[in-house]
N, C-alpha and C positions, 0 to 999 in steps of 0.2 A: 496502586492499581497496576496490573500487568496487562499489556496490550500486545496483541499479535498484529503484525503489519505485513501485508502481502499485496503484490501487484502482478499483472501479466501472467495469470494462470493459463490463459489460452487453451482451456480444455473444452472440448465439444461435448454434446450430449452423450456421445458414445464412450467418453472417458470412464474407465473403470473406477478410479479413485484418485484422491490427492496423495502426494508423496507421504510416506510414513513419518519422515523426519518432521514435516510440517504438522501432521495431525497429532503426533505425540506432544509437541510443544504447545500447540493451540488448544489442546484439551485442558491446559492448565492456566489459560488466560481469562481475564474478566470480560474482554471485548476483542473482536477482530475488526480491523480496518482494512478494506480492500480498495486499492487505488486504480481500478479499472482494467479493462481487457479481460473480463471474466469469460466472455464469448458465449456462455450459456447460463441461464438462471439456475440451472441445476447445481452450479458451483456454490451459489448462495445457500441452497438446501444442504449441501454437504458441510459447508462451514458452520451453518447455524446449528448443526447437531453437536458442535464442539463448544460454542459460546455465542452470545449475541453478536450480530454482524451489522456494521455500518459500512457504506461504500459510496463510490462515485463511478460513473461510466468512463470508458476509454474509447479510443478511436476505432477499435474493432468490435465494439458492442452494438447490439441492435436496439431498435426502438423500445422494446420492452424493458431493457436494462436502463436506458437513458431515462425513460419515464419513471421508473421505480426509484432511481438514485440521484438523478441529475448529474451534471458534469463538474461541479465545483461546490464545495461547502466548507463551512467552519463548524467543527464540533467542539464542545467544551467538556473536558473530562477532568475531574478533580481540580476545577478552577483554571485549567490550562486551555488556551484556545489553539486548536490544531486545524490548520488549513489542509484540505485534501483536494488534489487535482491530479489528473493523469500525467500531464506534462507535455502533451503534444501542442497545446494551445494555451494562452495566446503566444504566437511566435515572437521570440525575442532576438533571434540570431545569436543567442548565448547558450545554446544547449538546453537540455531538459531542466536543469536546475535554474537557468535563467528564465525559462518559460514559467516555472513554478513560482519564482519570486515575483515576476510580472503579474501573475494571476492574483496575487494578494497584495500588490503594491498599495501602500497607504492604509492598509488594514492592520489592526492590532492582533497579531498572532505570535504565539510562542514557538511554534513548530510548523513546518510545511512538509507534508508527506506527498510524494509523487512517484510515478513509475515511468512507463513508456520506453525507456532506453534499455531496460533489462540489465543495467549496470549499477551494482550497489554503490551507494555514495552516502557519506555522512560528513557534514561540516557545519560550522556555524558562520553566519554572516549577519553582522549588525545585531548580534544577540539572538538571532533566530536559528533554531536547529533545522537544517535541511536534511531530509532522510529519504533515500530511495532504497527499498528492500531488495532490488534485483528481481529475479523471477525464480519461482520454485519448480518450474517445468520446462523453461525454454532459456537456457543459459547463453545462447548465441556465442559471442566471443569470449565469454567469461570461462574460467577454469572450472567453476563449480556452480551448482544451483544455490539459490539463497532466498531467504525471507528475513523479516526483522522482528525483534522484540523490543518493546519500550517499557519503561517503568516510570510512573509518576509518584514521587515520594516527597513529602514536605515542600510542595510547590516547585519541584525541580523535575525536569524530564531527562532521562538517560535512555540511550538506545544502543543496540548492538545488532550485528548481522549474525545469522546462523547459516553456515556454509556446509554443503554436503555433496557427495558424488553421484548418488543414484536417485532418480526421480520416482522409483518404485516405492 
């Protein structure tokens, strides 16, 4: 199974489109997981034209997005339990990855996906894959925009970042 992972799109209703690099890759995935800060439900509509979409809300999302997706969840794909949280809460004093770990403390997950910092990250802790795709539209201090791709094959999850220079 091929999974598109995105966070922090921060696109308003007036946004013309998602970046071409993202839409080209996500048109080839089985499912898209959005980790919050959509900002507008229209982003869901844009993504769902490419593949089925699951997500959670972030700290910049309104009531409609929070009601639709919730703020934390575990999805099971190909037998793998994937925790999804934006990363701003619960506050751990250990950065967004620490917040994400705290959000699923004591729960059986194979992978934790989170966003919020706009900083791509991939590492394993205690056998759990921690993955932040960065942002496809707001790179902040990063050199490039980014999103993520994951594969689940034979009970194993692999992930990688896709980096690019233009958000057009």
